[in-house]
C-alpha positions, 0 to 999 in steps of 0.5 A: 200635713196631719190636719189635712189628712184629718179632714180628708178622711173625716170631712168635717169643717172644723178639721178643716179650719184647722188646716187653712189657718195653720197652712198660712202659717206654715207658708209663711214661715217657710219664706222666712226660712228661704231668705233668711237662710240664703244669706249662708251660701254667701257667707261660706264665700264672704267669711269662710273661704278656707272652710270650702277650699279645705272641705269644699269636696264633702260640703258642697254635694250634701248641700247639693243634695239638700237642694236637689232632693229636699228644696226643689221637692217641696218648693214643687208642690209647696204651690200645689198645697197653698194653692191647688185646692180647688185646682186638682183633686183631693187625693192630688192636693193631699199628696201634695201636701205630703210630699211638702212634709217629705221635703222639709224631712229631707231638708233636716236630713242632708242638713243635719247630715253635714253638720254631724260631719263636721263635729264627728268627721268619718268616711273622708281621706286626703288626697293630693292635700284635699278632704275628700270622700272615701265612702259616702255611706260612712261621711253620711251616717257619721257617729253623731249623725243618728242621735242629732237628726233624731234630736233635732227632728224632734225639737222641731216637733216640739217647737211646732207643737208649741207654737199651735197650742200657744196660738190656739191658746191665744185664739181662745183667749179672745173667742172661747167658743172656736171649735177650730182653735180647740182643736189645734190646742189639743192637738199641739199640747197632745204632740208635745206631752208624748214628744217631751219625754222622747226629747229628755231620752234621745238628749240623754242618749245624744250626751253620752255620744258626745261624751265619746266623740267630743268630750272637751264639750262635755267638759264644758257644758259641765264647766268642768276644770279638773279632771276627776272622779265623782264629779258633782252636777252644777246645777248653776254657777258663774264659771271663772275662766281666770281662775279656772274654777266655778264661783257661786256654784250649787252642785249635786255630789257624784251626779254628773258622773252618774249620768254620763257614766252610769257610775257615781265614781265615774271618771270625767275629764276636765278642761284641763285635758284638752287644753288649749284646745277648749271652747269658751266655757260660759256661753255653753255652759249657759247655753246648755241650762238655758235648754234644759231649763226650757224643755223641763218647763216645756214638758210640765206644761205639756203634761199639765195641759194634757191632764186638764185637756182630756175633759170636755169642758172649756180650759181655765184660762191660766191654762191658756195663758201659759200656754200663749206665753209659752208660744215661743219657747220651743225656739229658744230651747233650739236655739240654746241647743245650737249655741252649745252644739256650734261653740261647744265644738270650737276651735275646730270648725270640722273636728280635728280636720280645719280649725275655725281661724284657718277657714276664717277670711281676711276681713278685718274685726270693723267690717265684720263688725259693720256686717253683723250689725247689719243682720241682726238688726235686720233679722231682729226687725224680720223676726218681730214683725213675723211674730206679730203677724203669725200672733194676729193671724192665729188670734182672728181665727180660721173664719177670717 
């Protein structure tokens, strides 16, 4: 949408070239999202019948709102955006592009509303053994929703910025004089440099909200086995679940208490305070550090890039290689964050309302293993093909 607005206002051909490259990448990404996401609706029935049976009166409408108010909107205007530039007026085409962006954002709103309610349920009541909405505003705007939607939208922006910057850098490695690729690189780097520190700030606020409403998840993130005061921040360790300790730990004294309680002597609840309802520790612990580690690298690279690209001279090749190598860094960070979010709430599917075990269908381990293997192989092949295609598209440039 930004590239389309810039072309509409300036009339410069370079902005149109940038737009035409990235609208193709967006269309391919949109198709991938539809194809891979549609299986989720089937899995509600095949893998998690207890989920809809218990909380379907809340989950069903929220998913329906996403389809009616978001997916239909973006799908309708997507056709105009992709194929209507020569068939409708410039203003109508610009409007369609804006509506696709609005629809995409609305999708995030409704999906995050449902997921946040599952994390921190509110506004529901029990009627004849069924969970129903007592107050829809409280259901949607549950305690964690403002933090999750902000955190996820910024994460999406960072992911897209690094994809644009990385693939533009890849193009410039092959054609140093490509003006459209240079504009894509500068735009991606500048947006990432702005969003990265904002994400750190929102992440801190999100962590404080999680400490208040899901303290067991924080205990797993920090691999904090015992409650105590002046808790150290564990930079690295190998959580030992059998002995309930951290092996080979590298720690900074009292820093966890300072970050989470804003008091170096603040008290934090450990895993012992929530047993046996605790999530698996190691996956949450390592996924969180992967998310933070990749995020810090993205911050450093975007700031370094913004500083170097402030000059009109061509960027050094090492910087182009660095951004090309970090093209998909945002996806790694986002995936790691979702692993923390979803594994960290176990053993609950809806916190305090529905356990994961109670929602699972009567499917054997062998059947689950076979279907999961099929999904992993199919999705891995699609992901590899997707990455190869968009890299080739960007490498050829706008003229091709």
